[in-house]
C-alpha positions as CSV (number, residue, x, y, z in Angstrom):
1,M,26.9,7.5,-16.3
2,K,23.3,8.4,-16.9
3,K,22.9,10.2,-13.6
4,R,26.1,12.2,-14.1
5,L,24.7,13.4,-17.4
6,F,21.6,14.6,-15.7
7,A,23.6,16.6,-13.2
8,V,25.6,18.3,-16.0
9,L,22.5,19.0,-18.0
10,M,20.5,20.4,-15.1
11,A,23.3,22.6,-13.9
12,A,23.8,24.0,-17.4
13,T,20.2,24.6,-18.3
14,M,17.9,25.1,-15.3
15,V,19.6,28.2,-14.0
16,A,18.7,30.1,-17.2
17,S,15.3,28.7,-17.5
18,L,12.1,29.8,-16.1
19,V,5.9,27.5,-16.0
20,A,2.4,27.4,-17.6
21,C,0.1,29.7,-19.6
22,G,-0.5,33.3,-20.8
23,S,-1.4,35.3,-23.9
24,T,-2.5,34.5,-27.4
25,E,-0.9,36.4,-30.3
26,A,0.0,35.9,-33.9
27,P,2.2,32.9,-34.7
28,A,5.9,33.3,-34.6
29,T,7.8,32.6,-37.8
30,E,11.4,33.4,-36.8
31,T,13.5,32.4,-33.9
32,P,14.4,35.5,-31.8
33,A,18.1,36.2,-31.3
34,T,17.6,36.1,-27.5
35,E,15.1,35.6,-25.8
36,A,8.0,9.4,-1.3
37,P,10.0,7.6,-2.8
38,A,8.6,7.2,-6.1
39,T,7.5,3.9,-7.5
40,E,9.8,2.6,-10.1
41,E,10.8,5.5,-12.4
42,A,11.9,5.7,-15.9
43,A,14.4,8.4,-16.7
44,P,15.5,9.8,-20.0
45,A,18.2,7.5,-21.3
46,A,21.3,9.1,-22.6
47,E,24.6,7.4,-22.2
48,N,27.2,10.0,-23.2
49,T,28.3,13.0,-21.1
50,E,28.8,15.2,-24.1
51,A,26.4,16.0,-26.8
52,P,27.1,13.8,-29.8
53,A,28.2,15.2,-33.1
54,A,25.4,15.2,-35.6
55,T,25.7,12.0,-37.7
56,E,24.6,12.0,-41.3
57,A,21.1,10.7,-40.2
58,A,21.0,13.2,-37.3
59,S,21.9,16.1,-39.6
60,D,18.5,15.5,-41.2
61,L,16.7,16.3,-38.0
62,K,15.0,19.6,-37.6
63,I,13.7,20.6,-34.2
64,A,10.6,22.7,-33.6
65,M,8.8,23.8,-30.5
66,I,5.2,24.9,-30.2
67,T,4.0,27.2,-27.4
68,D,0.8,26.4,-25.6
69,S,-1.4,29.4,-24.7
70,G,1.5,31.6,-23.7
71,D,4.7,32.7,-25.4
72,I,8.4,32.2,-25.0
73,T,8.8,35.1,-22.6
74,D,6.4,33.7,-20.0
75,M,9.1,32.8,-17.5
76,S,7.4,29.5,-17.4
77,F,6.9,26.2,-19.3
78,N,7.1,27.9,-22.8
79,Q,10.3,29.8,-22.0
80,T,12.0,26.9,-20.4
81,T,11.2,24.5,-23.3
82,Y,12.1,27.1,-25.9
83,E,15.5,27.9,-24.3
84,A,16.4,24.3,-23.8
85,S,15.4,23.3,-27.3
86,D,17.1,26.2,-28.9
87,A,20.4,25.7,-26.9
88,F,20.4,22.0,-27.8
89,A,19.9,22.7,-31.5
90,K,22.7,25.3,-31.6
91,A,25.1,23.0,-29.7
92,N,24.5,20.2,-32.2
93,G,24.4,22.2,-35.4
94,L,20.7,21.5,-36.0
95,E,18.0,23.7,-37.3
96,F,15.4,25.0,-34.8
97,Q,12.2,27.0,-35.0
98,Y,9.3,27.8,-32.7
99,Y,5.7,28.2,-33.6
100,K,3.0,30.1,-31.7
101,P,-0.6,29.1,-32.3
102,T,-3.0,31.9,-33.3
103,E,-5.3,31.2,-30.3
104,D,-5.8,28.9,-27.3
105,S,-7.5,25.9,-29.0
106,D,-6.7,22.4,-30.1
107,E,-7.4,23.5,-33.7
108,A,-4.8,26.3,-33.5
109,R,-2.2,24.1,-32.0
110,T,-2.9,21.4,-34.6
111,A,-2.5,24.1,-37.3
112,A,0.9,25.1,-35.8
113,F,2.0,21.5,-35.8
114,N,1.0,21.1,-39.5
115,N,2.9,24.3,-40.4
116,A,6.0,23.0,-38.7
117,V,5.8,19.7,-40.5
118,A,5.2,21.5,-43.8
119,D,8.3,23.5,-43.2
120,G,10.3,20.3,-42.8
121,Y,10.5,20.0,-39.0
122,N,10.5,16.3,-37.9
123,V,11.1,16.5,-34.1
124,I,8.4,18.5,-32.3
125,V,8.7,19.5,-28.6
126,V,5.5,20.6,-26.8
127,P,5.0,21.8,-23.2
128,G,1.9,21.2,-21.1
129,Y,-1.4,19.3,-20.8
130,L,-3.1,21.5,-23.4
131,F,-1.3,19.5,-26.2
132,A,-3.1,16.2,-25.5
133,G,-5.8,17.1,-28.1
134,M,-3.3,18.1,-30.7
135,I,-1.2,15.0,-30.3
136,A,-4.4,12.8,-30.6
137,A,-5.2,14.6,-33.8
138,V,-1.8,14.4,-35.5
139,A,0.3,11.6,-34.2
140,D,-1.0,8.7,-36.2
141,A,-1.1,10.7,-39.4
142,N,2.5,11.7,-39.0
143,P,4.4,8.5,-38.0
144,D,7.8,10.0,-39.2
145,V,7.5,13.0,-36.9
146,T,8.9,12.5,-33.4
147,I,6.7,14.2,-30.7
148,I,8.2,14.9,-27.3
149,A,5.6,16.1,-24.7
150,L,6.3,17.6,-21.3
151,D,3.7,17.3,-18.5
152,V,1.0,15.6,-20.6
153,S,-0.4,12.8,-18.4
154,Q,-2.1,9.5,-19.1
155,G,-5.4,11.2,-17.9
156,D,-4.8,14.0,-20.4
157,F,-4.3,11.6,-23.3
158,E,-7.3,9.5,-22.3
159,G,-9.4,12.7,-22.1
160,A,-8.4,13.3,-25.7
161,G,-9.4,9.8,-26.8
162,M,-5.9,8.2,-26.7
163,T,-5.7,5.0,-24.6
164,E,-2.0,4.4,-25.6
165,L,0.7,6.4,-27.2
166,P,1.8,5.6,-30.8
167,A,5.5,4.8,-31.4
168,N,6.4,8.3,-32.5
169,V,5.3,10.0,-29.2
170,C,6.6,10.1,-25.7
171,S,5.7,12.2,-22.7
172,F,7.2,13.1,-19.4
173,T,5.4,13.9,-16.2
174,Y,6.8,14.8,-12.8
175,Q,6.1,14.0,-9.2
176,E,5.2,17.6,-8.2
177,E,4.0,16.5,-4.8
178,L,7.6,15.7,-3.8
179,A,8.9,19.1,-4.8
180,G,5.9,20.7,-3.1
181,Y,6.6,18.7,0.1
182,M,10.3,19.8,0.1
183,A,9.3,23.4,-0.2
184,G,6.6,23.3,2.6
185,Y,8.9,21.3,4.9
186,A,11.8,23.7,4.3
187,V,10.0,27.0,4.9
188,V,8.4,25.8,8.2
189,K,11.8,24.5,9.3
190,E,13.2,27.9,8.3
191,G,10.8,29.6,10.8
192,Y,7.7,30.6,8.7
193,K,4.4,29.8,10.4
194,K,1.8,31.7,8.4
195,L,1.9,30.2,4.9
196,G,-0.2,30.6,1.7
197,F,-0.7,28.5,-1.4
198,L,-1.7,30.4,-4.6
199,G,-2.3,28.0,-7.4
200,G,-3.1,28.8,-11.0
201,M,-5.8,26.5,-12.3
202,A,-6.7,23.4,-10.3
203,V,-5.1,21.0,-12.9
204,P,-3.4,17.8,-11.5
205,A,0.1,19.1,-11.6
206,V,-0.8,22.3,-9.6
207,V,-2.9,20.3,-7.1
208,R,-0.1,17.9,-6.5
209,Y,2.3,20.8,-5.8
210,G,-0.3,22.3,-3.4
211,Y,-1.1,19.1,-1.5
212,G,2.6,18.2,-1.3
213,F,3.3,21.7,0.1
214,V,0.6,21.2,2.8
215,Q,2.0,17.8,3.7
216,G,5.5,19.1,4.0
217,A,4.5,22.0,6.1
218,D,2.5,19.7,8.4
219,A,5.4,17.2,8.8
220,A,7.9,20.0,9.7
221,A,5.5,21.6,12.1
222,T,4.7,18.3,13.8
223,E,8.4,17.5,14.2
224,L,9.0,21.0,15.7
225,G,6.0,20.6,18.0
226,I,4.4,23.8,16.7
227,A,1.5,22.3,14.7
228,S,-1.0,24.5,16.5
229,D,0.9,27.6,15.5
230,V,1.3,26.8,11.8
231,E,-1.5,27.5,9.3
232,V,-1.9,27.6,5.5
233,N,-4.3,29.8,3.4
234,Y,-5.1,27.9,0.2
235,V,-6.7,29.2,-3.0
236,Y,-6.6,28.9,-6.8
237,G,-6.6,31.9,-9.0
238,G,-8.4,30.2,-11.8
239,Q,-5.8,31.3,-14.4
240,F,-2.1,31.2,-15.0
241,F,-1.4,34.9,-14.7
242,G,-1.8,37.6,-12.1
243,D,-4.3,40.4,-12.2
244,E,-5.8,43.0,-9.9
245,A,-8.3,40.7,-8.3
246,I,-5.6,38.1,-7.4
247,T,-3.2,40.8,-6.2
248,A,-6.0,42.2,-4.0
249,T,-6.5,38.7,-2.4
250,M,-2.7,38.5,-1.8
251,D,-2.7,42.0,-0.3
252,T,-5.4,40.8,2.2
253,W,-3.4,37.7,3.0
254,Y,-0.1,39.4,3.6
255,S,-1.7,42.3,5.6
256,N,-3.5,39.7,7.8
257,G,-0.2,38.0,8.7
258,T,0.7,35.6,5.9
259,E,4.5,35.5,5.7
260,I,5.2,33.5,2.6
261,V,3.1,32.3,-0.4
262,F,3.9,29.4,-2.7
263,A,2.9,30.9,-6.1
264,C,2.3,27.9,-8.3
265,G,1.2,28.5,-11.9
266,G,3.1,30.4,-14.5
267,G,2.8,34.2,-14.3
268,I,0.5,34.1,-11.3
269,F,3.6,34.8,-9.2
270,T,3.3,38.5,-10.2
271,S,0.3,39.0,-8.0
272,A,2.1,37.4,-5.0
273,G,5.2,39.3,-5.7
274,E,3.5,42.7,-6.0
275,A,1.7,42.1,-2.7
276,A,4.7,40.7,-0.9
277,K,7.0,43.7,-1.7
278,K,4.6,46.1,0.1
279,V,5.0,44.4,3.5
280,D,8.3,42.6,3.2
281,G,6.5,39.3,2.5
282,K,8.1,36.3,0.9
283,V,7.4,34.1,-2.1
284,V,8.2,30.5,-3.1
285,G,8.7,30.0,-6.9
286,V,7.7,27.0,-9.0
287,D,9.0,24.6,-11.7
288,V,12.4,26.2,-12.1
289,D,14.6,28.5,-10.0
290,Q,12.6,31.7,-10.1
291,S,14.8,33.6,-7.6
292,G,16.4,35.8,-10.3
293,T,13.1,36.8,-11.9
294,I,11.1,37.3,-8.7
295,D,13.9,39.1,-6.8
296,G,14.6,41.2,-9.9
297,L,11.0,42.4,-10.0
298,Y,10.1,42.7,-6.4
299,G,13.4,43.0,-4.4
300,E,16.3,40.9,-3.3
301,G,15.4,38.1,-1.0
302,V,11.6,38.1,-1.8
303,C,12.0,34.6,-3.4
304,V,13.0,32.3,-0.5
305,T,13.3,29.1,-2.6
306,S,11.6,27.4,-5.6
307,A,10.0,23.9,-6.0
308,M,11.6,22.8,-9.2
309,K,11.2,20.0,-11.7
310,G,13.7,19.2,-14.4
311,L,12.1,20.5,-17.6
312,A,15.2,21.6,-19.3
313,A,17.2,18.5,-18.3
314,T,14.4,16.4,-19.7
315,V,14.5,18.2,-23.1
316,N,18.3,17.9,-23.3
317,A,18.5,14.3,-22.4
318,T,15.6,13.2,-24.7
319,L,16.9,15.2,-27.7
320,T,20.3,13.7,-27.0
321,D,18.8,10.2,-27.3
322,V,17.0,11.2,-30.5
323,V,20.2,12.5,-32.1
324,A,22.1,9.3,-30.9
325,G,19.4,7.0,-32.4
326,N,18.1,5.9,-29.0
327,W,14.5,6.9,-29.5
328,A,13.4,3.3,-28.6
329,A,14.2,4.2,-25.0
330,H,11.1,6.5,-25.0
331,S,8.9,5.4,-27.9
332,G,5.3,5.2,-26.8
333,K,6.0,5.8,-23.1
334,I,4.8,8.2,-20.4
335,E,7.8,8.5,-18.0
336,N,7.1,9.8,-14.5
337,L,10.1,11.5,-13.1
338,G,11.0,12.2,-9.5
339,I,13.8,11.3,-7.1
340,V,16.5,9.2,-8.7
341,S,19.2,9.7,-6.1
342,G,19.1,9.8,-2.3
343,D,22.8,10.8,-2.1
344,D,23.0,13.7,-4.6
345,P,19.8,15.9,-4.7
346,S,21.1,17.7,-7.8
347,L,20.5,14.6,-9.9
348,N,16.8,14.5,-9.1
349,Y,13.9,15.7,-11.3
350,V,12.3,17.3,-8.3
351,Q,14.4,19.5,-6.1
352,L,15.1,22.8,-4.4
353,P,17.8,25.2,-5.6
354,T,20.4,25.1,-2.9
355,E,22.8,27.6,-4.5
356,T,20.2,30.5,-4.6
357,W,17.8,30.0,-1.7
358,S,17.9,32.5,1.1
359,M,17.2,30.1,3.9
360,T,19.7,29.9,6.8
361,N,18.0,27.9,9.5
362,F,17.1,25.1,7.1
363,T,20.6,24.1,5.9
364,V,21.8,22.3,2.8
365,D,22.7,19.3,5.1
366,D,19.1,19.4,6.4
367,Y,17.8,19.3,2.8
368,K,20.1,16.4,1.9
369,A,18.9,14.5,4.9
370,L,15.3,15.1,3.9
371,V,15.9,13.9,0.3
372,K,17.7,10.8,1.6
373,S,14.7,10.0,3.9
374,M,12.4,10.4,0.9
375,A,14.5,8.2,-1.3
376,D,14.9,5.5,1.3
377,G,11.1,5.4,2.0
378,Y,11.2,6.8,5.5
379,V,9.3,9.9,4.3
380,T,6.3,9.2,2.0
381,V,4.2,11.8,0.2
382,D,0.6,11.1,-0.8
383,S,0.0,11.9,-4.5
384,N,-3.8,11.6,-4.3
385,I,-5.4,14.8,-5.7
386,D,-9.0,13.9,-5.0
387,V,-9.0,14.8,-1.3
388,Q,-6.9,17.4,0.5
389,P,-4.5,15.8,3.0
390,T,-5.5,15.5,6.6
391,T,-3.2,17.6,8.7
392,A,-2.5,18.7,12.3
393,I,-1.9,22.2,11.1
394,K,-4.8,24.5,10.1
395,V,-5.6,24.7,6.4
396,T,-8.2,27.3,5.3
397,T,-9.4,26.8,1.7
398,F,-10.9,29.7,-0.2
399,D,-13.2,29.7,-3.2
400,N,-11.4,30.2,-6.6
401,I,-10.7,33.9,-7.2
402,H,-11.8,33.5,-10.8
């Protein structure tokens, strides 16, 4: 029952959603009208396949979302979290608001949290590792406020001085190395030999994506017997948005033969996309299905596939539990999400978008076989981020652009 809910939620929410950081502007005060097989995994627990009607207690819930250093139009973490939270609130007749900190700092994020609580919001959803400091500052002082964090890891919390989470906090992390592996494996099986990885900042989630991508490309090349022909250029932009310097680097890569770049880090895909469209190059999106956005900006078919994680599905399932009174399923936990089904890839929290990819040589059946092998333990992916994986293919690492 639980897995079926996830399939429904992910199908309904991930298509419309788009991940990381951007600008700093004045706080928002009104909601816009539009806008390896894993080790044992915990998944958001929600038992019903339909959103529950708000009970008398649930009707007292007010949901708020706080942006990190970007805004709700970043086609990334903020936008995904905003859209999923807003849609859930509307579907359940609950009040919703988002808050934008005045600057990129723990103090500003804490001030935004305090503003939300002062306005009566008692369920706060926050996206990204930048919120560890804010959570450490506010959680204990606000035990009646439920805090749902996406992509804030144990290491992030420990860095902020929290050795364990209080009962009013939960966090979800994702096995990005698995999604990266799927993407790297798929594009080499599709026929691409000159690959690139453009990361945003070298934070753990981005590094896991990148090292997974390299491992997947290496495995596919080895299976095909073409390891000597496949190579990967690897670089971090040092920020989560594109600019002239990053675009210039991408121009050089594509003009020197790079065929496809995994653009991994919020708005940094703009630099890869701008360079790709000049030479009929290709891009791999990240976190959610970015085909609509990338193709809309740079031309149909530029986005070959995307390495996705179930951000919107996590928001929906967890808020469903909060409304249903099942917070105990998540209280004080950091839940690491990845593959939960070897038979139905659409149920997994890391996956590729089979309905929108433009690949033809690498088929959906090939993808299902890969996922099955990963779930069953025949294919394993190293999650270590301290050392770049050893590979038979050539990987050339460049200094950070910024």
